[in-house]
C-alpha positions in Angstrom: -14.7 12.6 -24.1 -13.3 12.3 -21.2 -9.8 13.5 -21.6 -8.5 16.8 -19.4 -5.5 18.8 -19.3 -3.1 18.8 -16.4 -4.5 21.9 -14.5 -7.8 20.1 -14.3 -7.0 17.5 -11.7 -5.8 18.1 -7.9 -3.3 15.5 -7.4 0.3 14.7 -9.2 -1.4 12.6 -11.7 -5.0 11.8 -13.7 -6.8 9.2 -11.5 -8.9 6.7 -12.6 -12.3 8.6 -10.3 -11.3 12.3 -11.8 -11.2 10.4 -15.1 -15.0 8.6 -14.6 -16.3 11.3 -13.3 -15.2 13.7 -15.5 -16.5 11.4 -18.6 -19.3 10.5 -16.8 -20.3 12.5 -14.0 -20.1 9.8 -10.8 -17.9 7.1 -10.5 -18.6 3.8 -12.1 -17.7 0.0 -10.4 -16.5 -2.4 -12.9 -18.5 -5.6 -12.7 -15.8 -8.3 -13.8 -17.3 -11.0 -15.4 -16.1 -14.9 -16.9 -17.3 -15.2 -19.9 -15.0 -19.1 -20.0 -13.3 -18.1 -23.6 -10.0 -19.6 -23.2 -6.8 -18.1 -24.0 -4.6 -18.9 -27.4 -1.6 -18.8 -25.3 -3.0 -22.7 -23.5 -3.6 -25.8 -24.1 -6.7 -27.4 -24.2 -6.5 -28.8 -20.7 -5.7 -25.0 -19.6 -2.8 -25.5 -18.6 1.0 -23.6 -20.1 0.5 -19.6 -20.6 2.0 -16.9 -19.5 4.2 -17.6 -16.5 2.4 -15.3 -13.9 -0.6 -16.4 -15.1 -3.1 -18.5 -12.9 -5.3 -21.6 -14.7 -8.2 -19.2 -13.3 -7.2 -16.4 -15.8 -7.6 -14.0 -13.1 -10.8 -14.7 -12.4 -12.5 -11.8 -9.8 -12.5 -14.2 -5.9 -16.2 -12.3 -5.9 -17.4 -14.6 -9.1 -14.7 -17.2 -8.8 -16.9 -20.8 -9.2 -19.7 -19.2 -11.0 -20.2 -19.9 -14.3 -23.9 -18.4 -15.1 -24.0 -14.8 -16.1 -26.5 -13.1 -14.1 -25.9 -15.4 -11.2 -21.6 -13.3 -11.5 -23.3 -10.1 -12.4 -25.6 -10.6 -9.4 -22.5 -11.6 -6.9 -19.9 -8.5 -8.3 -22.6 -5.7 -7.8 -24.3 -7.1 -4.2 -20.4 -7.2 -3.4 -19.7 -3.5 -4.6 -23.2 -2.1 -2.9 -21.9 -3.4 0.5 -17.8 -2.7 0.0 -18.2 1.1 -1.2 -21.5 1.8 -1.8 -22.0 1.6 -5.9 -24.8 2.7 -7.7 -23.4 2.9 -10.9 -22.2 -0.1 -12.9 -19.8 -1.2 -16.4 -19.2 -4.3 -16.9 -15.7 -6.3 -17.1 -15.4 -9.2 -19.0 -11.9 -10.0 -17.6 -11.1 -13.0 -17.0 -8.9 -15.2 -19.3 -9.1 -14.0 -23.1 -12.8 -11.9 -24.0 -11.6 -12.2 -27.8 -10.3 -15.3 -28.2 -13.0 -18.4 -29.9 -15.9 -17.5 -32.3 -17.0 -14.3 -33.2 -21.0 -15.1 -33.3 -20.4 -16.4 -28.9 -19.0 -12.7 -28.3 -21.4 -11.2 -29.5 -24.8 -12.7 -28.8 -23.0 -13.2 -25.3 -22.4 -9.3 -25.2 -26.4 -8.9 -26.5 -27.3 -11.5 -23.6 -25.9 -8.7 -21.2 -27.0 -5.9 -22.6 -31.0 -6.9 -23.1 -30.5 -8.1 -19.8 -28.7 -5.3 -17.6 -28.4 -1.8 -17.5 -24.5 -1.3 -18.0 -22.9 3.0 -18.1 -20.0 1.1 -20.5 -18.3 -1.9 -21.1 -14.1 -3.2 -20.9 -12.7 -6.1 -22.9 -9.8 -7.8 -21.7 -7.5 -9.2 -24.4 -4.5 -10.4 -25.2 -3.4 -8.3 -28.9 -2.8 -11.2 -30.8 -6.2 -11.4 -30.0 -7.4 -9.1 -32.6 -7.9 -10.0 -36.1 -9.4 -7.8 -38.5 -12.7 -8.8 -38.0 -13.1 -8.7 -34.4 -11.7 -5.6 -34.5 -14.4 -3.6 -37.2 -17.1 -5.7 -34.9 -15.5 -3.5 -31.8 -15.7 -0.2 -34.1 -19.1 -1.3 -34.6 -19.6 -1.4 -30.9 -18.7 1.4 -29.7 -21.1 3.6 -31.5 -24.0 1.6 -29.3 -22.0 1.3 -26.4 -19.5 3.2 -24.5 -16.1 0.8 -24.7 -12.7 0.3 -23.7 -10.2 -2.4 -25.2 -8.1 -3.3 -21.9 -4.6 -4.8 -23.5 -2.4 -7.2 -22.0 1.1 -5.0 -23.4 3.2 -5.9 -20.1 6.3 -4.7 -21.4 7.7 -3.8 -24.5 10.3 -5.9 -24.4 10.7 -9.1 -25.9 13.5 -10.9 -24.6 11.0 -10.4 -20.6 7.8 -11.4 -22.8 9.7 -14.7 -24.1 10.4 -14.9 -21.0 7.3 -15.4 -19.5 6.0 -17.0 -22.9 3.6 -13.9 -23.0 3.2 -16.0 -26.7 3.9 -12.9 -28.6 6.3 -9.9 -29.6 5.8 -6.3 -29.3 4.8 -5.2 -32.2 1.6 -7.4 -32.0 1.0 -5.0 -29.2 2.0 -1.7 -31.2 -0.1 -2.8 -34.2 -3.4 -3.6 -32.0 -2.5 0.3 -30.1 -2.7 2.2 -33.5 -5.8 0.0 -35.2 -7.8 -0.3 -32.5 -7.6 3.8 -32.3 -7.9 4.6 -36.0 -10.9 2.8 -35.1 -11.6 5.5 -32.9 -12.2 2.4 -30.4 -10.5 3.6 -26.8 -7.7 1.5 -25.2 -6.1 1.0 -22.0 -2.4 -0.3 -21.5 -1.4 -3.2 -19.5 2.0 -2.9 -18.0 3.6 -4.4 -14.9 6.8 -3.4 -13.4 9.1 -5.9 -11.7 9.3 -9.4 -14.5 11.9 -10.8 -13.9 15.6 -10.4 -15.8 13.7 -6.1 -16.1 16.2 -3.0 -15.5 14.7 0.0 -14.1 16.1 1.3 -17.2 14.0 -1.2 -19.0 10.7 -0.5 -17.1 11.3 3.8 -18.3 11.5 2.5 -21.8 8.2 0.8 -21.5 7.2 4.2 -20.6 8.8 6.3 -23.1 6.9 4.1 -25.7 4.0 3.7 -24.5 3.9 7.3 -24.4 4.3 7.2 -27.9 1.0 5.2 -28.9 -2.8 7.0 -28.9 -4.1 5.5 -25.5 -7.0 6.2 -24.0 -5.5 5.0 -20.3 -3.6 3.1 -18.8 -3.2 0.5 -15.7 0.3 -0.9 -14.3 0.6 -4.0 -11.7 3.4 -4.8 -9.7 4.3 -8.2 -9.8 2.8 -10.9 -8.2 4.1 -14.2 -7.9 1.0 -16.9 -7.5 0.9 -20.0 -5.7 0.7 -23.1 -8.6 2.0 -20.8 -11.5 5.8 -21.6 -13.7 6.6 -18.3 -12.0 5.9 -19.8 -8.6 8.4 -22.9 -9.7 11.3 -20.9 -11.1 11.2 -18.6 -7.7 11.1 -20.9 -5.7 13.7 -22.8 -7.4 15.9 -19.6 -7.6 14.4 -16.1 -6.2 14.9 -13.6 -8.5 14.9 -9.7 -7.1 11.5 -8.4 -6.7 10.8 -4.8 -5.8 10.0 -3.8 -2.0 7.2 -1.0 -1.5 9.6 2.3 -1.2 11.1 1.3 -4.8 8.3 0.0 -6.1 6.4 3.7 -5.4 9.2 5.6 -6.5 9.6 3.3 -9.4 5.7 4.0 -10.6 6.2 8.0 -10.1 9.0 7.7 -12.4 7.3 5.6 -14.4 4.3 8.4 -14.6 6.7 11.2 -16.1 7.1 9.8 -19.1 3.0 9.0 -19.0 1.2 12.4 -21.0 -0.9 14.0 -18.3 -4.1 13.7 -20.8 -4.5 10.1 -20.1 -6.2 8.4 -17.0 -3.6 6.8 -14.7 -6.7 3.4 -14.1 -4.8 1.6 -11.7 -1.3 1.5 -10.2 -1.0 -1.7 -8.7 -2.8 -5.1 -8.0 -3.6 -6.9 -4.9 -3.8 -10.5 -5.0 -5.7 -13.6 -1.9 -3.2 -13.7 1.1 -3.9 -17.4 0.7 -2.2 -17.5 -3.1 0.6 -14.8 -3.3 3.8 -16.4 -2.6 6.2 -13.0 -3.5 6.4 -10.1 -2.9 4.9 -10.8 0.8 4.2 -6.5 1.4 2.9 -4.5 3.9 1.0 -2.0 2.4 -2.1 -2.9 0.7 -3.3 -1.4 -3.0 -4.7 1.9 -0.9 -2.0 2.1 1.0 0.6 2.6 -2.3 -2.2 4.6 -4.0 -2.4 7.3 -1.0 2.0 7.1 -0.8 2.6 7.2 -4.5 0.5 10.7 -3.9 2.4 12.3 -0.7 6.0 11.4 -2.6 5.4 12.4 -5.9 3.9 15.5 -4.0 6.3 16.6 -2.2 9.1 15.4 -4.7 7.1 18.4 -6.8 6.4 15.8 -9.6 3.5 15.1 -11.9 2.8 12.8 -14.6 3.9 14.3 -18.3 6.8 16.1 -16.4 9.6 14.3 -17.8 8.0 13.5 -21.4 6.8 17.5 -21.3 10.8 18.3 -20.6 12.1 15.9 -22.8 9.7 17.6 -25.8 11.0 20.9 -24.7 14.9 19.6 -25.0 14.7 18.3 -28.4 12.4 21.1 -29.7 16.0 23.6 -27.9 18.5 21.2 -29.3 17.3 20.9 -33.1 17.2 25.2 -32.9 21.1 24.6 -32.0 20.8 25.7 -28.6 21.6 22.6 -26.8 23.9 24.1 -24.5 21.7 25.3 -23.1 19.3 22.8 -22.2 19.7 22.0 -17.9 18.2 19.1 -17.0 15.9 19.8 -13.7 14.4 17.5 -11.3 10.5 18.3 -12.1 10.8 19.7 -14.8 10.9 22.9 -13.7 12.8 26.3 -14.6 14.7 28.1 -13.2 12.5 30.8 -12.3 10.0 28.1 -11.3 11.2 29.0 -6.9 10.4 32.8 -7.8 6.1 31.4 -8.4 5.6 28.5 -6.2 2.9 29.7 -4.2 2.8 29.3 -0.4 0.0 29.0 2.1 1.0 31.3 5.3 -1.2 28.2 7.2 0.9 26.5 6.8 4.6 27.9 6.6 5.9 31.4 8.5 9.0 32.6 9.8 10.4 32.9 13.0 13.5 34.5 14.3 15.0 31.9 16.8 17.4 32.7 19.7 20.3 33.7 17.6 18.9 35.3 14.9 18.6 32.4 12.9 15.6 31.8 10.7 13.2 28.8 11.3 9.7 27.6 10.2 7.1 26.7 12.3 4.9 23.7 10.4 1.0 23.4 11.2 1.0 19.4 10.5 3.7 19.2 13.3 2.5 21.7 15.5 6.2 22.0 15.8 9.5 24.8 15.3 12.4 23.1 13.0 14.4 23.9 15.7 14.3 24.8 19.0 14.1 27.7 20.9 18.5 27.9 20.5 18.3 28.4 17.0 18.3 26.4 13.5 22.2 27.8 13.5 23.3 27.0 16.7 21.6 23.7 17.3 24.6 22.9 14.0 27.4 24.0 15.6 27.1 22.6 19.2 25.3 19.6 18.5 26.5 18.1 15.1 29.6 20.0 14.4 31.3 19.8 18.0 29.9 16.8 19.2 31.5 15.2 16.4 34.8 17.1 16.6 34.7 17.7 12.9 36.3 20.6 13.9 39.7 18.6 14.3 38.9 15.8 12.1 39.3 18.2 8.8 42.3 18.9 10.6 44.1 15.6 9.2 41.6 14.6 6.5 38.7 14.3 4.0 35.6 13.4 5.3 32.0 12.1 3.6 29.4 13.4 5.7 25.3 12.1 5.6 22.6 14.8 6.1 19.2 12.9 6.8 17.0 15.4 7.2 17.9 18.1 5.0 15.3 20.3 6.2 16.2 24.8 5.9 20.1 23.0 5.1 21.8 24.5 8.7 23.7 21.4 9.1 25.1 21.3 6.0 25.9 24.7 4.7 27.5 25.7 8.7 29.7 22.4 7.6 30.7 23.9 4.6 31.0 27.0 6.1 33.3 25.3 8.7 35.6 24.1 6.0 35.9 26.9 4.4 37.3 28.5 6.7 39.4 26.0 7.9 40.9 25.8 4.6 42.5 22.0 5.1 40.9 18.9 3.9 38.0 18.6 1.5 34.0 17.4 3.3 31.7 16.3 1.0 28.4 16.4 1.7 25.4 13.9 0.6 21.4 15.4 2.5 18.4 13.7 2.3 15.3 15.3 2.1 12.0 13.9 1.8 10.0 16.8 1.2 11.0 19.1 -2.1 7.8 20.6 -2.1 9.1 22.4 1.7 12.4 23.6 0.3 10.5 25.2 -2.4 8.1 27.0 -0.5 11.1 28.1 1.9 13.0 29.8 -1.7 9.7 31.4 -2.2 9.4 33.2 0.9 13.4 33.8 1.5 13.3 35.3 -2.0 12.0 38.5 -0.4 13.6 38.1 2.7 16.4 41.3 3.4 19.6 41.1 2.1 21.2 39.5 4.4 20.1 36.0 3.6 20.7 36.5 0.3 23.5 34.7 -0.3 21.7 31.7 2.2 18.8 31.5 -0.5 20.7 31.4 -3.2 22.4 28.1 -1.7 19.0 26.3 -1.0 17.7 27.8 -4.4 20.2 26.0 -7.0 19.6 22.8 -3.9 15.9 23.2 -5.1 17.0 22.9 -8.7 18.8 20.3 -8.3 22.4 21.9 -8.3 25.4 20.6 -6.7 26.7 23.2 -4.2 30.6 23.2 -4.8 33.3 25.3 -3.3 37.0 25.2 -3.4 37.0 22.5 -0.3 33.5 21.2 -0.4 30.7 19.7 -2.3 26.8 19.0 -1.0 24.2 16.9 -3.4 20.3 17.3 -2.4 18.3 14.0 -2.8 15.0 14.3 -2.3 13.6 11.2 -1.5 12.5 9.4 1.6 15.6 8.4 3.2 14.7 4.8 3.4 14.7 4.3 -0.3 17.7 6.3 -0.7 19.8 4.5 1.5 18.6 1.6 -0.1 18.9 2.6 -3.1 20.7 5.0 -4.3 23.7 5.5 -1.5 24.1 2.3 -0.7 27.5 1.6 -2.5 28.7 4.9 0.2 30.3 4.9 3.2 30.4 8.3 5.4 32.6 9.1 8.4 29.4 10.8 10.0 26.3 11.1 9.4 23.8 14.1 11.0 20.0 12.4 12.0 18.1 15.6 12.3 14.0 14.9 11.8 11.2 17.6 13.8 11.7 14.1 16.6 11.1 11.1 17.1 7.6 11.2 17.4 7.0 12.9 13.8 10.0 11.5 12.4 9.4 7.9 13.8 10.4 6.4 10.1 13.9 7.9 10.9 14.7 6.1 14.4 12.9 2.5 14.2 15.2 0.1 14.8 15.1 -1.2 11.0 16.6 2.4 9.7 19.5 2.2 12.4 20.0 -1.1 11.0 20.2 0.1 7.9 22.6 3.5 8.3 24.9 0.7 9.2 25.5 -0.5 6.0 26.7 2.9 5.2 29.0 3.1 8.1 32.7 2.0 8.5 34.1 1.0 11.9 35.1 4.3 12.6 31.8 6.4 12.2 30.1 8.4 13.9 25.7 9.3 14.5 25.0 12.8 15.7 21.2 13.7 16.1 20.3 16.6 17.5 16.8 14.0 19.0 16.9 12.5 22.5 14.9 9.5 24.0 15.0 6.5 25.7 12.7 4.6 22.6 15.7 6.3 20.1 18.6 4.7 22.7 16.5 1.5 22.7 16.4 0.5 18.8 20.0 2.1 18.7 20.9 -0.3 20.7 19.4 -3.4 19.6 20.7 -2.6 16.1 24.3 -2.5 17.4 24.8 0.7 18.4 26.9 2.4 21.2 25.3 5.2 22.8 28.0 7.8 24.7 27.1 8.1 27.9 27.2 11.9 27.6 24.0 11.7 25.8 20.9 13.3 27.2 18.2 14.9 26.1 19.8 18.7 26.6 23.0 17.9 24.2 21.3 15.2 21.9 22.4 11.7 21.3 25.7 10.4 19.9 26.6 6.8 19.2 29.1 4.7 17.2 29.0 1.0 16.1 29.9 -1.7 18.9 28.6 -3.9 19.7 27.0 -4.0 23.5 25.4 -6.4 26.1 21.6 -6.1 26.0 20.0 -6.0 28.8 15.6 -5.9 27.4 14.5 -4.9 31.3 16.6 -1.8 31.0 15.5 -0.5 27.6 12.6 0.7 26.2 10.6 -0.9 23.5 11.5 0.9 19.8 9.9 1.9 17.0 9.2 -1.2 14.3 9.4 -0.7 10.8 10.0 -4.1 9.4 10.1 -3.9 5.9 11.3 -0.4 6.0 8.1 1.5 4.5 5.5 2.2 7.1 4.0 5.8 7.6 5.0 7.7 10.7 1.8 7.5 12.6 1.6 3.4 11.5 4.7 3.5 13.2 3.5 5.3 16.7 0.5 3.3 16.7 2.4 0.1 16.5 4.1 0.7 19.5 2.2 2.3 21.5 0.0 -0.8 20.7 2.8 -3.6 21.7 3.1 -0.8 24.7 -0.3 -1.3 26.0 -0.1 -4.9 25.1 2.8 -5.6 27.7 0.5 -3.1 30.5 -2.1 -5.5 30.3 0.4 -8.7 30.7 2.3 -6.8 33.1 -1.2 -6.3 35.4 -2.4 -9.4 34.8 1.1 -11.1 36.2 0.6 -8.6 39.2 -3.0 -9.8 39.7 -2.2 -12.5 39.6 0.4 -12.5 42.0 -2.3 -10.5 44.1 -4.6 -13.4 44.2 -1.5 -15.8 45.5 -0.9 -13.9 47.8 -4.0 -13.3 49.5 -5.3 -17.6 49.6 -1.9 -18.4 51.2 -2.9 -15.6 54.0 
């Protein structure tokens, strides 16, 4: 009951809300409770324990300092009703370890709880080393009376990490506990922490793969928080270790979920802590923003919960049948005919023929064509190839190009055509496109077009399916990620001779034109590198100048922007307010709104100064 197939939920993963509506008919809101059970991993005075755990055992703030269960329930229900409009509830024995201590005491507390309050389910938080046989037998009995869920603190499968954070048990205890509870018919939700000290991306994906093989009924994913007055805080302050930023964490969760079977509900994808208690990481995005950004990221990349698990299973079956040579890894678990069956919404995307005869798309979200009236091919040739002088550069040396905002691919494809005609030097292109779904829709539309675009379609289809496009003189590889993430983590060790920056415009893609993004671009440039963009505005010039670029004097709204690395004298009075994205994670709307607010504030200050000057002049008359 309550587990559904991938086809019946709307987004890229099975959300907690969808699960609850399917299982109960409505959302349940958890009432966190503290039974004051303590923890076997702490001394009697409450000291010690896991290095990341605070002394209060992660007690929910809405019931802090309340010893009486009746007061805790009243306070938590009042909080949920006011904040969420909650009407249905489940009890969650959350703080510390619920099954630690005498079993008779737990039985009495649970009995009293359900004698006095009406809850539709019960969640019990515990540790793998606090589930002896008699406790598991009691939980089996309790499960026949109430919808029971055991929330198990697994955290990771790696014993080296469990030892480092003083977890007090090994991975084997976790696996044994999951299997033992499942054999008794008890639902198990595994809690994991991504970003534990010393763990690599590969370590975290190994945890996902192992959990995927176990009989779980749910999973909760937490980002590591370093809280005040914990041993981990002392360790971090003394010698800081690496912590993921927002976009890296979102990408990590997206990849993690691809290994988790699609029928397992995802109960949580990030944690939240009091800002006063949190030492690090001090993220800009809050819990709700992380969730919405994760859904958007997975949707645009066309990846889904469980697709890698499914692909690995399919690959293994092929290999076992002797077809290992036929196994090809494809992003999102797509097959070779995926492009031909993508559903396309005509309301969202439609072709138009530009002035040069090339095709372009109109996007209703941005209320804009992807290219100007001159056409994508003309823009690629006249702005990116001509202004960079690429035709002359390739006569003498090989060139590395970064194409940000791949879109319909004209900049990269026209570059490959140029080097093929010149037959002189090699060109290697890394392209970045955040919306793989758009490219898939484009391929689907092109597949039914005339024969004249079929060669173009074949190139895009290969790129969509994760294949590099290679010729004798060039190679093109597209990376389907947010450009900020790609530059910080995938391409950080590369240097490019030319950067093509091709957003829709600096409002629709403000994240590509912030001061901080231009600073990030400098890390993949060398002193002779050039940056070319078809977009031009005083906001862009300001951001580039503050970031340490020299903008070519010939740049304007018709020819776009050309810039190089150079120190220039800055006169703030001559510059517009640039876009800011300090943690390189904000959405375009958030970036634009922040600038608008700063501009308004500046106008108010200027108005106040003017009024003071008028008053002073009037007084002097």
